[in-house]
N, CA, C and O atoms as a CHARMM CRD file, in Angstrom:
* protein
*
  300
    1    1 MET  N     65.07900 170.00800 152.08800 PROA 1      0.00000
    2    1 MET  CA    65.60000 171.01600 151.18500 PROA 1      0.00000
    3    1 MET  C     65.00800 170.79600 149.78900 PROA 1      0.00000
    4    1 MET  O     64.99100 169.68100 149.26700 PROA 1      0.00000
    5    2 ASP  N     64.53400 171.87400 149.21700 PROA 2      0.00000
    6    2 ASP  CA    63.94500 171.78800 147.89100 PROA 2      0.00000
    7    2 ASP  C     64.99100 171.48400 146.82300 PROA 2      0.00000
    8    2 ASP  O     64.69500 170.79100 145.84900 PROA 2      0.00000
    9    3 LEU  N     66.21000 171.99400 146.99500 PROA 3      0.00000
   10    3 LEU  CA    67.25600 171.75100 146.00500 PROA 3      0.00000
   11    3 LEU  C     67.58200 170.26700 145.89400 PROA 3      0.00000
   12    3 LEU  O     67.79900 169.75500 144.79600 PROA 3      0.00000
   13    4 ILE  N     67.61500 169.58900 147.01300 PROA 4      0.00000
   14    4 ILE  CA    67.91900 168.15500 147.00000 PROA 4      0.00000
   15    4 ILE  C     66.82100 167.39500 146.26200 PROA 4      0.00000
   16    4 ILE  O     67.10900 166.48600 145.48400 PROA 4      0.00000
   17    5 LYS  N     65.56900 167.76300 146.50300 PROA 5      0.00000
   18    5 LYS  CA    64.45600 167.10000 145.81800 PROA 5      0.00000
   19    5 LYS  C     64.50600 167.37300 144.32100 PROA 5      0.00000
   20    5 LYS  O     64.26800 166.47300 143.51600 PROA 5      0.00000
   21    6 GLU  N     64.81800 168.61900 143.94200 PROA 6      0.00000
   22    6 GLU  CA    64.94500 168.95100 142.52100 PROA 6      0.00000
   23    6 GLU  C     66.08100 168.15600 141.88700 PROA 6      0.00000
   24    6 GLU  O     65.94700 167.65600 140.77100 PROA 6      0.00000
   25    7 ALA  N     67.19300 168.04200 142.59600 PROA 7      0.00000
   26    7 ALA  CA    68.34700 167.31300 142.07500 PROA 7      0.00000
   27    7 ALA  C     68.01600 165.83400 141.89800 PROA 7      0.00000
   28    7 ALA  O     68.39800 165.23100 140.89500 PROA 7      0.00000
   29    8 GLU  N     67.31200 165.24700 142.85800 PROA 8      0.00000
   30    8 GLU  CA    66.93500 163.84100 142.74600 PROA 8      0.00000
   31    8 GLU  C     65.97200 163.63400 141.57900 PROA 8      0.00000
   32    8 GLU  O     66.08100 162.64600 140.85300 PROA 8      0.00000
   33    9 ALA  N     65.03900 164.55300 141.39800 PROA 9      0.00000
   34    9 ALA  CA    64.10300 164.45100 140.27800 PROA 9      0.00000
   35    9 ALA  C     64.85700 164.55200 138.95300 PROA 9      0.00000
   36    9 ALA  O     64.55800 163.82300 138.00700 PROA 9      0.00000
   37   10 PHE  N     65.83000 165.45200 138.88800 PROA 10     0.00000
   38   10 PHE  CA    66.63000 165.60500 137.67200 PROA 10     0.00000
   39   10 PHE  C     67.43600 164.33800 137.39000 PROA 10     0.00000
   40   10 PHE  O     67.52900 163.89100 136.24700 PROA 10     0.00000
   41   11 GLU  N     68.01100 163.77000 138.43800 PROA 11     0.00000
   42   11 GLU  CA    68.80800 162.54400 138.27300 PROA 11     0.00000
   43   11 GLU  C     67.96400 161.38800 137.74700 PROA 11     0.00000
   44   11 GLU  O     68.45100 160.56800 136.97000 PROA 11     0.00000
   45   12 ASN  N     66.69900 161.31700 138.16800 PROA 12     0.00000
   46   12 ASN  CA    65.84300 160.19400 137.79300 PROA 12     0.00000
   47   12 ASN  C     65.16800 160.36200 136.44100 PROA 12     0.00000
   48   12 ASN  O     64.52600 159.42700 135.96200 PROA 12     0.00000
   49   13 GLU  N     65.29500 161.52600 135.81300 PROA 13     0.00000
   50   13 GLU  CA    64.69800 161.74800 134.50100 PROA 13     0.00000
   51   13 GLU  C     65.40900 160.90900 133.45400 PROA 13     0.00000
   52   13 GLU  O     66.62200 160.71000 133.51600 PROA 13     0.00000
   53   14 LYS  N     64.64400 160.42300 132.49900 PROA 14     0.00000
   54   14 LYS  CA    65.22400 159.68000 131.38200 PROA 14     0.00000
   55   14 LYS  C     65.86600 160.66300 130.41400 PROA 14     0.00000
   56   14 LYS  O     65.31000 161.72500 130.13200 PROA 14     0.00000
   57   15 MET  N     67.01700 160.30800 129.91700 PROA 15     0.00000
   58   15 MET  CA    67.72100 161.18700 128.99700 PROA 15     0.00000
   59   15 MET  C     67.78700 160.61200 127.58900 PROA 15     0.00000
   60   15 MET  O     68.47100 161.16800 126.73000 PROA 15     0.00000
   61   16 SER  N     67.09200 159.51400 127.34000 PROA 16     0.00000
   62   16 SER  CA    67.11300 158.93500 126.00800 PROA 16     0.00000
   63   16 SER  C     66.05600 159.60500 125.14000 PROA 16     0.00000
   64   16 SER  O     65.04400 160.09800 125.63800 PROA 16     0.00000
   65   17 HSD  N     66.30400 159.61300 123.86000 PROA 17     0.00000
   66   17 HSD  CA    65.38900 160.17200 122.86700 PROA 17     0.00000
   67   17 HSD  C     65.12000 161.65500 123.09500 PROA 17     0.00000
   68   17 HSD  O     63.99200 162.11800 122.92800 PROA 17     0.00000
   69   18 MET  N     66.14600 162.39100 123.47400 PROA 18     0.00000
   70   18 MET  CA    66.00500 163.83300 123.68800 PROA 18     0.00000
   71   18 MET  C     66.45100 164.56800 122.42700 PROA 18     0.00000
   72   18 MET  O     67.39200 164.14500 121.75600 PROA 18     0.00000
   73   19 SER  N     65.78000 165.65800 122.11300 PROA 19     0.00000
   74   19 SER  CA    66.23000 166.50100 121.01500 PROA 19     0.00000
   75   19 SER  C     67.41600 167.33500 121.49400 PROA 19     0.00000
   76   19 SER  O     67.72700 167.36800 122.68400 PROA 19     0.00000
   77   20 THR  N     68.06300 168.00000 120.55900 PROA 20     0.00000
   78   20 THR  CA    69.20500 168.83000 120.91100 PROA 20     0.00000
   79   20 THR  C     68.78800 169.95700 121.84800 PROA 20     0.00000
   80   20 THR  O     69.49700 170.26900 122.80400 PROA 20     0.00000
   81   21 SER  N     67.64800 170.56200 121.57400 PROA 21     0.00000
   82   21 SER  CA    67.20400 171.65800 122.44400 PROA 21     0.00000
   83   21 SER  C     66.86400 171.14900 123.84200 PROA 21     0.00000
   84   21 SER  O     67.07700 171.85600 124.82600 PROA 21     0.00000
   85   22 ASP  N     66.33400 169.92100 123.93700 PROA 22     0.00000
   86   22 ASP  CA    66.07100 169.33000 125.25100 PROA 22     0.00000
   87   22 ASP  C     67.36800 169.10200 126.01500 PROA 22     0.00000
   88   22 ASP  O     67.42400 169.29200 127.23000 PROA 22     0.00000
   89   23 ARG  N     68.41200 168.69300 125.29500 PROA 23     0.00000
   90   23 ARG  CA    69.71000 168.47200 125.93900 PROA 23     0.00000
   91   23 ARG  C     70.30400 169.79000 126.43700 PROA 23     0.00000
   92   23 ARG  O     70.90400 169.83100 127.51100 PROA 23     0.00000
   93   24 VAL  N     70.14200 170.86100 125.66800 PROA 24     0.00000
   94   24 VAL  CA    70.64400 172.16900 126.08800 PROA 24     0.00000
   95   24 VAL  C     69.93100 172.60400 127.36000 PROA 24     0.00000
   96   24 VAL  O     70.56900 173.08600 128.29600 PROA 24     0.00000
   97   25 VAL  N     68.61400 172.43800 127.39900 PROA 25     0.00000
   98   25 VAL  CA    67.83600 172.80300 128.58800 PROA 25     0.00000
   99   25 VAL  C     68.27500 171.96300 129.78600 PROA 25     0.00000
  100   25 VAL  O     68.43100 172.48600 130.89000 PROA 25     0.00000
  101   26 ALA  N     68.47200 170.66600 129.57000 PROA 26     0.00000
  102   26 ALA  CA    68.89100 169.77500 130.66500 PROA 26     0.00000
  103   26 ALA  C     70.27800 170.15600 131.18200 PROA 26     0.00000
  104   26 ALA  O     70.52300 170.12200 132.38800 PROA 26     0.00000
  105   27 SER  N     71.17900 170.51400 130.27900 PROA 27     0.00000
  106   27 SER  CA    72.52400 170.90900 130.68400 PROA 27     0.00000
  107   27 SER  C     72.47900 172.18900 131.51100 PROA 27     0.00000
  108   27 SER  O     73.18800 172.30400 132.51100 PROA 27     0.00000
  109   28 ARG  N     71.66500 173.13700 131.10900 PROA 28     0.00000
  110   28 ARG  CA    71.54500 174.39100 131.85400 PROA 28     0.00000
  111   28 ARG  C     70.89900 174.16300 133.22100 PROA 28     0.00000
  112   28 ARG  O     71.28800 174.78200 134.21100 PROA 28     0.00000
  113   29 GLU  N     69.92000 173.27900 133.26300 PROA 29     0.00000
  114   29 GLU  CA    69.26000 172.96300 134.53100 PROA 29     0.00000
  115   29 GLU  C     70.25900 172.30400 135.49700 PROA 29     0.00000
  116   29 GLU  O     70.28700 172.62100 136.68600 PROA 29     0.00000
  117   30 ALA  N     71.07400 171.38800 134.97000 PROA 30     0.00000
  118   30 ALA  CA    72.08400 170.73500 135.79500 PROA 30     0.00000
  119   30 ALA  C     73.06500 171.76200 136.34900 PROA 30     0.00000
  120   30 ALA  O     73.42500 171.71100 137.52500 PROA 30     0.00000
  121   31 LYS  N     73.49300 172.68800 135.50500 PROA 31     0.00000
  122   31 LYS  CA    74.43000 173.72000 135.95100 PROA 31     0.00000
  123   31 LYS  C     73.79500 174.57700 137.04500 PROA 31     0.00000
  124   31 LYS  O     74.44100 174.89400 138.04300 PROA 31     0.00000
  125   32 ARG  N     72.52800 174.95100 136.85400 PROA 32     0.00000
  126   32 ARG  CA    71.83600 175.77300 137.84400 PROA 32     0.00000
  127   32 ARG  C     71.77100 175.05800 139.19000 PROA 32     0.00000
  128   32 ARG  O     72.02900 175.65400 140.23600 PROA 32     0.00000
  129   33 LEU  N     71.42100 173.76500 139.15000 PROA 33     0.00000
  130   33 LEU  CA    71.32400 172.99100 140.39000 PROA 33     0.00000
  131   33 LEU  C     72.68300 172.84700 141.07100 PROA 33     0.00000
  132   33 LEU  O     72.79300 172.99200 142.28800 PROA 33     0.00000
  133   34 ILE  N     73.70200 172.56500 140.28700 PROA 34     0.00000
  134   34 ILE  CA    75.04100 172.38800 140.85500 PROA 34     0.00000
  135   34 ILE  C     75.50300 173.67000 141.54000 PROA 34     0.00000
  136   34 ILE  O     76.02500 173.62600 142.65400 PROA 34     0.00000
  137   35 LEU  N     75.31300 174.80800 140.88000 PROA 35     0.00000
  138   35 LEU  CA    75.75400 176.07600 141.46600 PROA 35     0.00000
  139   35 LEU  C     74.95100 176.44000 142.70800 PROA 35     0.00000
  140   35 LEU  O     75.50200 176.96900 143.67400 PROA 35     0.00000
  141   36 ALA  N     73.65400 176.15900 142.68600 PROA 36     0.00000
  142   36 ALA  CA    72.82200 176.46700 143.85100 PROA 36     0.00000
  143   36 ALA  C     73.20800 175.59100 145.04500 PROA 36     0.00000
  144   36 ALA  O     73.30100 176.07300 146.17400 PROA 36     0.00000
  145   37 ILE  N     73.43200 174.30400 144.78300 PROA 37     0.00000
  146   37 ILE  CA    73.83800 173.40100 145.86000 PROA 37     0.00000
  147   37 ILE  C     75.22200 173.78500 146.37600 PROA 37     0.00000
  148   37 ILE  O     75.49600 173.66800 147.57100 PROA 37     0.00000
  149   38 ASN  N     76.09200 174.24100 145.48000 PROA 38     0.00000
  150   38 ASN  CA    77.43500 174.65300 145.89500 PROA 38     0.00000
  151   38 ASN  C     77.38000 175.82500 146.86800 PROA 38     0.00000
  152   38 ASN  O     78.17400 175.88100 147.80700 PROA 38     0.00000
  153   39 GLU  N     76.46200 176.75800 146.66200 PROA 39     0.00000
  154   39 GLU  CA    76.32900 177.89000 147.58600 PROA 39     0.00000
  155   39 GLU  C     75.94700 177.41300 148.98600 PROA 39     0.00000
  156   39 GLU  O     76.45700 177.92300 149.98400 PROA 39     0.00000
  157   40 VAL  N     75.04400 176.43100 149.05100 PROA 40     0.00000
  158   40 VAL  CA    74.64800 175.87600 150.34300 PROA 40     0.00000
  159   40 VAL  C     75.82400 175.10400 150.94900 PROA 40     0.00000
  160   40 VAL  O     76.06800 175.17600 152.15400 PROA 40     0.00000
  161   41 TYR  N     76.55000 174.36300 150.10300 PROA 41     0.00000
  162   41 TYR  CA    77.68300 173.57200 150.58000 PROA 41     0.00000
  163   41 TYR  C     78.75800 174.46800 151.20300 PROA 41     0.00000
  164   41 TYR  O     79.37700 174.09400 152.20000 PROA 41     0.00000
  165   42 LYS  N     78.97800 175.63500 150.62400 PROA 42     0.00000
  166   42 LYS  CA    79.98800 176.55300 151.16200 PROA 42     0.00000
  167   42 LYS  C     79.68300 176.92900 152.60700 PROA 42     0.00000
  168   42 LYS  O     80.59500 177.12500 153.41100 PROA 42     0.00000
  169   43 GLU  N     78.40700 177.02800 152.93000 PROA 43     0.00000
  170   43 GLU  CA    78.00300 177.40600 154.28300 PROA 43     0.00000
  171   43 GLU  C     78.04100 176.23100 155.25700 PROA 43     0.00000
  172   43 GLU  O     78.47200 176.37600 156.40100 PROA 43     0.00000
  173   44 THR  N     77.57900 175.05000 154.78600 PROA 44     0.00000
  174   44 THR  CA    77.37100 173.93300 155.70600 PROA 44     0.00000
  175   44 THR  C     78.49500 172.90300 155.70200 PROA 44     0.00000
  176   44 THR  O     78.70700 172.22100 156.70500 PROA 44     0.00000
  177   45 LYS  N     79.21900 172.77900 154.58900 PROA 45     0.00000
  178   45 LYS  CA    80.27000 171.75800 154.42600 PROA 45     0.00000
  179   45 LYS  C     79.71400 170.34000 154.61800 PROA 45     0.00000
  180   45 LYS  O     80.40100 169.46300 155.14200 PROA 45     0.00000
  181   46 ASP  N     78.46700 170.12700 154.18900 PROA 46     0.00000
  182   46 ASP  CA    77.80900 168.82600 154.32200 PROA 46     0.00000
  183   46 ASP  C     78.28300 167.90600 153.19900 PROA 46     0.00000
  184   46 ASP  O     78.14100 168.23500 152.02100 PROA 46     0.00000
  185   47 ALA  N     78.84600 166.75400 153.56500 PROA 47     0.00000
  186   47 ALA  CA    79.40500 165.82600 152.58400 PROA 47     0.00000
  187   47 ALA  C     78.34100 165.26000 151.64700 PROA 47     0.00000
  188   47 ALA  O     78.64100 164.94800 150.49400 PROA 47     0.00000
  189   48 SER  N     77.10800 165.12500 152.12300 PROA 48     0.00000
  190   48 SER  CA    76.06100 164.58400 151.25500 PROA 48     0.00000
  191   48 SER  C     75.76200 165.54200 150.09200 PROA 48     0.00000
  192   48 SER  O     75.39700 165.10200 149.00200 PROA 48     0.00000
  193   49 LEU  N     75.91600 166.83100 150.32500 PROA 49     0.00000
  194   49 LEU  CA    75.72400 167.80300 149.23300 PROA 49     0.00000
  195   49 LEU  C     76.80700 167.63500 148.16900 PROA 49     0.00000
  196   49 LEU  O     76.53900 167.76100 146.97400 PROA 49     0.00000
  197   50 MET  N     78.02300 167.35100 148.60900 PROA 50     0.00000
  198   50 MET  CA    79.10400 167.12700 147.65600 PROA 50     0.00000
  199   50 MET  C     78.81900 165.89700 146.80000 PROA 50     0.00000
  200   50 MET  O     79.09600 165.90200 145.60000 PROA 50     0.00000
  201   51 ASP  N     78.27200 164.84900 147.40100 PROA 51     0.00000
  202   51 ASP  CA    77.92200 163.64800 146.65000 PROA 51     0.00000
  203   51 ASP  C     76.86200 163.94700 145.59700 PROA 51     0.00000
  204   51 ASP  O     76.94000 163.45700 144.47100 PROA 51     0.00000
  205   52 VAL  N     75.87800 164.74900 145.96500 PROA 52     0.00000
  206   52 VAL  CA    74.82500 165.12300 145.01500 PROA 52     0.00000
  207   52 VAL  C     75.43000 165.91500 143.85900 PROA 52     0.00000
  208   52 VAL  O     75.09500 165.67500 142.69900 PROA 52     0.00000
  209   53 MET  N     76.31100 166.85000 144.16900 PROA 53     0.00000
  210   53 MET  CA    76.94900 167.65600 143.11700 PROA 53     0.00000
  211   53 MET  C     77.78400 166.77400 142.18700 PROA 53     0.00000
  212   53 MET  O     77.80200 166.99900 140.97700 PROA 53     0.00000
  213   54 LYS  N     78.46400 165.78700 142.73100 PROA 54     0.00000
  214   54 LYS  CA    79.26800 164.88500 141.89600 PROA 54     0.00000
  215   54 LYS  C     78.39100 164.08800 140.93700 PROA 54     0.00000
  216   54 LYS  O     78.73100 163.92300 139.76500 PROA 54     0.00000
  217   55 ARG  N     77.25400 163.59200 141.44200 PROA 55     0.00000
  218   55 ARG  CA    76.34900 162.82700 140.57600 PROA 55     0.00000
  219   55 ARG  C     75.76200 163.71400 139.48200 PROA 55     0.00000
  220   55 ARG  O     75.65600 163.29300 138.33000 PROA 55     0.00000
  221   56 LEU  N     75.38500 164.92900 139.83600 PROA 56     0.00000
  222   56 LEU  CA    74.83300 165.85800 138.84300 PROA 56     0.00000
  223   56 LEU  C     75.88400 166.22700 137.80000 PROA 56     0.00000
  224   56 LEU  O     75.57600 166.33800 136.61300 PROA 56     0.00000
  225   57 THR  N     77.11400 166.41600 138.24300 PROA 57     0.00000
  226   57 THR  CA    78.18900 166.75500 137.32100 PROA 57     0.00000
  227   57 THR  C     78.43900 165.62100 136.34300 PROA 57     0.00000
  228   57 THR  O     78.67500 165.86700 135.16000 PROA 57     0.00000
  229   58 ALA  N     78.39200 164.38900 136.81400 PROA 58     0.00000
  230   58 ALA  CA    78.58500 163.23800 135.93100 PROA 58     0.00000
  231   58 ALA  C     77.48800 163.18000 134.88000 PROA 58     0.00000
  232   58 ALA  O     77.76100 162.91400 133.71000 PROA 58     0.00000
  233   59 LYS  N     76.25200 163.42500 135.28800 PROA 59     0.00000
  234   59 LYS  CA    75.13800 163.39900 134.33900 PROA 59     0.00000
  235   59 LYS  C     75.26500 164.55800 133.34700 PROA 59     0.00000
  236   59 LYS  O     74.99400 164.38600 132.15800 PROA 59     0.00000
  237   60 LYS  N     75.67100 165.72100 133.82200 PROA 60     0.00000
  238   60 LYS  CA    75.85500 166.88100 132.94400 PROA 60     0.00000
  239   60 LYS  C     76.94200 166.60300 131.91600 PROA 60     0.00000
  240   60 LYS  O     76.80100 166.98100 130.75300 PROA 60     0.00000
  241   61 LYS  N     78.01500 165.95300 132.32300 PROA 61     0.00000
  242   61 LYS  CA    79.09600 165.62600 131.39200 PROA 61     0.00000
  243   61 LYS  C     78.59600 164.69700 130.28700 PROA 61     0.00000
  244   61 LYS  O     78.95500 164.86500 129.12200 PROA 61     0.00000
  245   62 ARG  N     77.76500 163.71300 130.65600 PROA 62     0.00000
  246   62 ARG  CA    77.21100 162.80400 129.64400 PROA 62     0.00000
  247   62 ARG  C     76.33700 163.56400 128.65300 PROA 62     0.00000
  248   62 ARG  O     76.38400 163.30400 127.45100 PROA 62     0.00000
  249   63 ILE  N     75.54700 164.49600 129.15300 PROA 63     0.00000
  250   63 ILE  CA    74.69000 165.30200 128.27800 PROA 63     0.00000
  251   63 ILE  C     75.55400 166.16100 127.35900 PROA 63     0.00000
  252   63 ILE  O     75.28600 166.25400 126.16100 PROA 63     0.00000
  253   64 ASP  N     76.59300 166.78800 127.91700 PROA 64     0.00000
  254   64 ASP  CA    77.45500 167.66900 127.12800 PROA 64     0.00000
  255   64 ASP  C     78.20900 166.89900 126.04700 PROA 64     0.00000
  256   64 ASP  O     78.43000 167.42000 124.95400 PROA 64     0.00000
  257   65 ILE  N     78.60000 165.67000 126.34700 PROA 65     0.00000
  258   65 ILE  CA    79.28000 164.85300 125.34200 PROA 65     0.00000
  259   65 ILE  C     78.34800 164.59800 124.16700 PROA 65     0.00000
  260   65 ILE  O     78.77600 164.65200 123.01400 PROA 65     0.00000
  261   66 ARG  N     77.07900 164.32200 124.44600 PROA 66     0.00000
  262   66 ARG  CA    76.10600 164.11500 123.37100 PROA 66     0.00000
  263   66 ARG  C     75.86700 165.39100 122.57900 PROA 66     0.00000
  264   66 ARG  O     75.60200 165.33400 121.37900 PROA 66     0.00000
  265   67 LEU  N     75.95700 166.55000 123.24200 PROA 67     0.00000
  266   67 LEU  CA    75.75400 167.82400 122.55200 PROA 67     0.00000
  267   67 LEU  C     76.93700 168.17500 121.65600 PROA 67     0.00000
  268   67 LEU  O     76.76000 168.54200 120.49500 PROA 67     0.00000
  269   68 LYS  N     78.13300 168.06100 122.20000 PROA 68     0.00000
  270   68 LYS  CA    79.32300 168.53900 121.51200 PROA 68     0.00000
  271   68 LYS  C     79.99900 167.46200 120.67900 PROA 68     0.00000
  272   68 LYS  O     80.79100 167.77300 119.78800 PROA 68     0.00000
  273   69 GLY  N     79.70100 166.22200 120.95300 PROA 69     0.00000
  274   69 GLY  CA    80.37500 165.12800 120.28100 PROA 69     0.00000
  275   69 GLY  C     81.66300 164.77300 120.98200 PROA 69     0.00000
  276   69 GLY  O     82.20100 165.56600 121.75400 PROA 69     0.00000
  277   70 ARG  N     82.14300 163.61400 120.72100 PROA 70     0.00000
  278   70 ARG  CA    83.38700 163.17900 121.33900 PROA 70     0.00000
  279   70 ARG  C     84.55700 163.81900 120.59900 PROA 70     0.00000
  280   70 ARG  O     84.53500 163.92900 119.37300 PROA 70     0.00000
  281   71 PRO  N     85.58000 164.24100 121.34500 PROA 71     0.00000
  282   71 PRO  CA    86.75200 164.81700 120.67300 PROA 71     0.00000
  283   71 PRO  C     87.48200 163.74000 119.89400 PROA 71     0.00000
  284   71 PRO  O     87.61100 162.60400 120.35000 PROA 71     0.00000
  285   72 GLU  N     87.95700 164.11000 118.71400 PROA 72     0.00000
  286   72 GLU  CA    88.66500 163.14700 117.89100 PROA 72     0.00000
  287   72 GLU  C     90.12400 163.09800 118.31500 PROA 72     0.00000
  288   72 GLU  O     90.74700 164.12300 118.59100 PROA 72     0.00000
  289   73 SER  N     90.64800 161.88600 118.36000 PROA 73     0.00000
  290   73 SER  CA    92.06400 161.75700 118.65100 PROA 73     0.00000
  291   73 SER  C     92.77600 161.61000 117.31900 PROA 73     0.00000
  292   73 SER  O     92.28100 160.93800 116.41400 PROA 73     0.00000
  293   74 GLY  N     93.89900 162.21700 117.20200 PROA 74     0.00000
  294   74 GLY  CA    94.63800 162.16100 115.94400 PROA 74     0.00000
  295   74 GLY  C     95.40000 163.44100 115.73600 PROA 74     0.00000
  296   74 GLY  O     95.54900 164.26400 116.63900 PROA 74     0.00000
  297   75 ILE  N     95.87100 163.58200 114.53900 PROA 75     0.00000
  298   75 ILE  CA    96.72800 164.73500 114.22300 PROA 75     0.00000
  299   75 ILE  C     95.91200 165.92000 113.83700 PROA 75     0.00000
  300   75 ILE  O     96.46400 166.97900 113.53900 PROA 75     0.00000
């Protein structure tokens, strides 16, 4: 499956020293991959696809935290 190969390539990319625009592109790419894999998962119910989506979601969350900043706790 091409989606799995794309997802693995995305997972292995280095995310250090990225500009803000690079992070936006990476976040959008992660979302695109997650949604595409989810469509396949709906049909097949393959557990390995769910694992890939979980890993991509974790990486996307890390990217989004760097984009938006950490929420401040307080009043």
